[in-house]
C-alpha positions in Angstrom: 18.9 15.8 1.2 16.3 13.3 -0.1 13.6 11.2 1.6 11.6 8.4 0.1 7.9 8.4 1.2 6.0 5.2 0.4 2.2 5.2 0.9 0.0 2.3 1.5 -3.2 2.5 -0.6 -6.2 0.8 1.0 -7.5 2.4 4.2 -4.5 4.8 4.1 -5.2 6.8 0.9 -8.6 5.4 -0.1 -11.6 3.5 1.3 -12.3 0.8 -1.3 -15.9 0.2 -0.1 -15.3 -3.5 0.1 -14.3 -3.9 -3.5 -10.9 -5.3 -2.7 -12.4 -8.4 -1.2 -14.6 -8.8 -4.3 -11.5 -8.6 -6.5 -9.9 -11.5 -4.7 -13.1 -13.5 -4.7 -13.6 -12.9 -8.5 -10.0 -13.8 -9.3 -10.2 -16.9 -7.2 -13.5 -18.0 -8.8 -12.2 -17.5 -12.3 -9.4 -19.9 -11.6 -11.0 -22.4 -9.2 -14.4 -22.5 -11.0 -16.3 -21.8 -7.8 -16.5 -19.0 -5.3 -14.5 -19.0 -2.1 -16.1 -20.2 1.1 -15.0 -17.1 3.0 -13.7 -13.6 2.2 -10.0 -13.1 1.7 -8.0 -12.2 4.7 -6.2 -9.0 3.8 -5.0 -6.8 6.8 -1.8 -5.6 5.2 -1.0 -8.8 3.4 0.4 -8.8 -0.2 -1.6 -10.1 -3.1 0.8 -13.1 -3.4 0.1 -14.1 0.2 -3.6 -13.4 0.1 -4.2 -15.5 -2.9 -1.9 -18.3 -1.8 -3.8 -18.5 1.5 -7.1 -18.6 -0.3 -6.1 -21.6 -2.5 -4.6 -23.5 0.5 -7.7 -22.8 2.6 -9.7 -24.7 -0.1 -7.2 -27.5 -0.3 -6.2 -26.5 -3.8 -2.8 -26.3 -5.4 -1.5 -22.8 -5.7 -1.4 -21.8 -9.4 1.6 -20.3 -11.1 1.8 -16.6 -10.3 1.3 -15.3 -13.8 -2.1 -17.0 -13.8 -3.1 -15.5 -10.5 -1.7 -12.0 -11.5 -3.7 -12.1 -14.7 -6.9 -13.0 -12.9 -6.4 -10.2 -10.4 -5.8 -7.7 -13.2 -9.0 -8.8 -14.9 -11.1 -8.6 -11.7 -9.7 -5.2 -11.0 -10.7 -3.8 -14.4 -14.1 -5.3 -14.1 -14.8 -3.8 -10.7 -13.4 -0.3 -11.4 -16.8 1.3 -11.9 -18.0 -0.3 -8.6 -14.9 1.0 -6.9 -15.7 4.6 -8.0 -19.3 4.2 -6.9 -18.6 2.8 -3.5 -15.1 4.0 -2.6 -13.7 7.4 -1.7 -10.5 9.3 -1.1 -9.9 9.5 2.7 -9.9 12.9 4.4 -6.9 15.1 3.8 -5.2 12.6 1.4 -5.4 14.7 -1.8 -4.1 17.8 -0.1 -1.3 15.9 1.7 -0.2 14.2 -1.5 -0.2 17.5 -3.3 1.9 19.1 -0.6 4.4 16.3 -0.5 4.7 16.5 -4.3 5.5 20.2 -4.1 8.5 19.4 -1.8 11.3 18.8 -4.3 13.4 16.7 -1.9 10.7 14.1 -1.3 10.3 11.1 -3.6 6.7 10.0 -3.2 5.6 6.6 -4.3 3.7 3.6 -2.9 4.4 0.4 -1.0 1.3 -1.7 -1.3 0.1 -5.3 -1.1 -1.8 -4.7 -4.4 -0.3 -5.8 -7.7 0.9 -2.8 -9.7 -2.0 -2.8 -12.2 -4.6 -2.8 -9.4 -2.7 -0.2 -7.4 -2.9 2.1 -10.5 -6.5 1.3 -11.0 -7.4 2.2 -7.5 -5.5 5.5 -7.5 -6.6 6.5 -11.0 -10.3 5.8 -10.1 -10.0 8.9 -7.8 -7.4 10.9 -9.8 -4.6 10.3 -7.3 -2.3 8.4 -9.7 -0.6 11.6 -10.9 0.4 12.6 -7.3 2.8 9.7 -6.8 5.6 8.1 -8.9 4.2 4.7 -9.5 7.2 3.6 -11.5 9.4 3.4 -8.3 7.0 1.8 -6.0 6.8 -1.7 -4.6 3.8 -4.0 -5.1 2.2 -7.2 -4.1 3.6 -9.2 -7.0 7.2 -8.3 -5.9 7.3 -10.6 -2.9 5.1 -12.7 -0.5 6.0 -10.7 2.6 5.4 -7.0 3.0 8.7 -6.2 4.7 10.6 -7.5 1.6 9.0 -4.8 -0.5 11.0 -2.0 1.2 14.3 -3.0 -0.4 12.5 -3.3 -3.8 11.3 0.3 -3.6 14.8 1.5 -2.4 16.4 -0.1 -5.4 13.9 1.2 -7.9 14.3 4.7 -6.5 18.1 4.4 -6.6 18.1 3.3 -10.2 15.5 5.8 -11.4 16.7 8.9 -9.5 20.4 8.2 -9.1 20.2 8.2 -5.3 22.1 5.8 -3.0 20.2 2.8 -1.8 20.8 4.1 1.7 18.4 7.0 1.1 16.1 7.1 4.1 12.6 5.7 3.8 9.3 6.6 5.5 6.3 4.3 5.2 2.8 5.6 5.7 0.2 3.0 6.5 -2.7 1.8 8.6 -1.8 -1.7 9.8 0.7 -3.3 12.1 2.2 -5.0 9.0 3.1 -1.6 7.7 4.8 -0.8 11.0 6.6 -4.1 11.1 7.8 -3.6 7.5 9.3 -0.2 8.4 11.0 -1.4 11.6 12.4 -4.5 9.9 14.1 -2.3 7.4 15.4 0.4 9.7 12.9 2.8 8.2 10.5 5.4 9.7 6.7 4.9 9.9 3.8 7.3 10.0 0.9 5.2 11.1 -2.7 6.4 10.5 -5.7 5.0 12.4 -7.9 5.1 9.3 -8.3 1.4 9.0 -9.5 -1.3 11.3 -6.6 -0.9 13.8 -6.7 1.7 16.6 -4.1 4.2 17.4 -3.1 2.1 20.5 -2.7 -1.0 18.4 -0.4 0.8 16.0 1.6 2.1 18.8 1.8 -1.3 20.4 3.2 -2.6 17.0 6.0 -0.1 17.4 4.9 3.1 15.6 6.3 6.3 17.2 4.2 8.6 15.1 0.5 7.8 14.9 -2.1 10.1 13.4 -5.8 9.9 13.5 -5.9 10.6 9.7 -4.0 12.7 7.1 -6.1 15.9 7.5 -3.3 17.9 9.1 -1.1 18.3 6.1 1.4 20.6 7.8 1.9 18.1 10.6 2.7 15.4 8.1 5.2 17.6 6.4 6.7 18.5 9.8 7.1 14.8 10.7 8.8 14.1 7.4 11.3 17.0 8.0 12.1 15.6 11.4 12.5 12.0 10.1 14.8 13.2 7.3 16.9 14.9 10.0 17.0 11.7 12.1 15.0 13.4 14.9 11.6 11.7 14.2 
C-alpha cells in the first residue's frame, strides 16, 4: 500500500508574512521597469497564472516564461531574510510532517503554485525542506492551472519510486482551488482553514475533510489511513 500526500505551502505549511506578494511585485518591476499598480492576486493560483495576469492587467505583453521564472527566483532569494523575519511555520506543521515522514508507506511531497526554487526557499527558511521529497512535487512552472499539477506529481512519483501512476493522491491545502484540483483528478483532499477561506467555504467547494489546522497530528494520520483504504 502506498499513498501520495501533496502539501500546499503558503498558508498551509507556513505563513509567509506578506513576502509572497512582494516577490511577485519585485519580479514584475524588474521586467516591466515600474512597480505594479496593485498587489498580485494569489489565492491558490500558480506562479504562471499570477504573473500572466499581472502583465495583462497593465496592458503589457506577457514575457517568455524563462524570463519570468528567472525574475521570480531572483526576487525569492533577495527576500529570504525578510521571509525568515516576518514568516513562521504554522501550528502543528512540523510535528505532522515528521509523523508523515515516519510512515514508510506515505510519499510526502508538495503541490504548490510556487516555482520550484521559491518553494524550496520558503521551506528551507524554516527547516522544513528535509521533511518532504521536493524532487517528486509539482510546481507553479509546470502548468498555468493548479489542477493540471496533480498528474505531474503522479508521474514524477511513479518514475522515481516505481509506483503505478494510479497510486492514490491526497492534497492538503487551504483554498477552494486546492479542493477543486483534488476533485478534478479523483483525488482526496484534506482542507485546512489556516488561510483566508473559512471551513464552510472549503466545505462548499467540496472538501469532505476540513480541519481548523494541523495541530492534531494523530487525526491527520488517521484521515490518511482512511483515505488510503478508500473510506475517507
